[in-house]
N, C-alpha and C positions, 0 to 999 in steps of 0.2 A: 414656542414660538413652533408652527406648521412646517415639516422639512416637504421640502418641495420633493424628494422621491418621493412621497404619497401622493403624490398629484399627479391627475395622466394628462397626457399632455393633448389637444384637440387636431387629432390626425384625418377628422374626419374635415375641416378648413383648408389644410395642405393641397399644392394644386401639384402633387408628384404622386399620384396615387394611392393606393393605402398602406405605405409602410409603417413598421411597426420603429417606434420610438420609444426609446426608454429612457432613465435618467441611472446612473448609479452614484454613490457618491465616492469622488473622486479623491485617491491613495495616494498619496504624495510622495513617498518613497517608489509604488512600482509603476504611478503612470507619471510621473515626471519628465520624462525621457521624451514621450509622447508628448506631451504638453509642451515641451522645453521647443519641438520641431514648429510645432502650431506658435508661440507666441513669438517667437524670434523672426519669425516671417515677415519681412518686408510688409505686407499687407496688414501684419496687427498692429501697427503703432497705437491703438486706441488701450492694447492690455500694458503700453509705458515697458513693454521688457525688453522691446528689439536686443538689446545689447547684455540681456543674460545667461548667466553663466548658470550650466545645469544644477548646480547649485545652488543658487540664488534663486531658479523655479523652484526649488526642493522645499528650500527655505520660505519662501512665500506660503508656497501651499500648505505646511508644516503650521506654518502661524494662521491660516484662514481656519486648518481644521483644530486648533486649540478655542477658535473662537467660539465666544455664544450666541455671537451676534454674524458670523459670517458664514457661508457653506462653499462650498464648489460638489460642483458633480462634472461627468463626464456623459454626455449625451451618445445616444446607441440609435442608430437605426440601421433597421435589419440583424443588428446585434455587435455592426461592427464601429469603434466611438469616433462619430462624425462631426461632435463641437462641442463648446467647453461652456460652461453658464454656471454664473459666478450670484448668489444672493448676500441681500446683506441689509439690517435694520439701519437705515440710513439715521432713524431718532438717536438709538445706541453709540452712531460713530462719531454723529455732530453733537452730541451731550458735551455741555460744558464741565 
């Protein structure tokens, strides 16, 4: 499996200038407090974690970290955490 962290984002196609975007693997223990604020925000319904506790978020991302078919990354813009990205192999998750 190709790790998303090894891929470069096409910053030349962004309309916000030439910002430097990077990805780093999400650390469930050190990043969960920040991610908790994001996934429980009223506009974050698609994450289906709006009512999650900090412990729920830690456990959810620990499960992703332990998976061979899913990965979670923090996206940084100019070194500042700015977005959450999850990758998964749909074939592996839907296999009988």
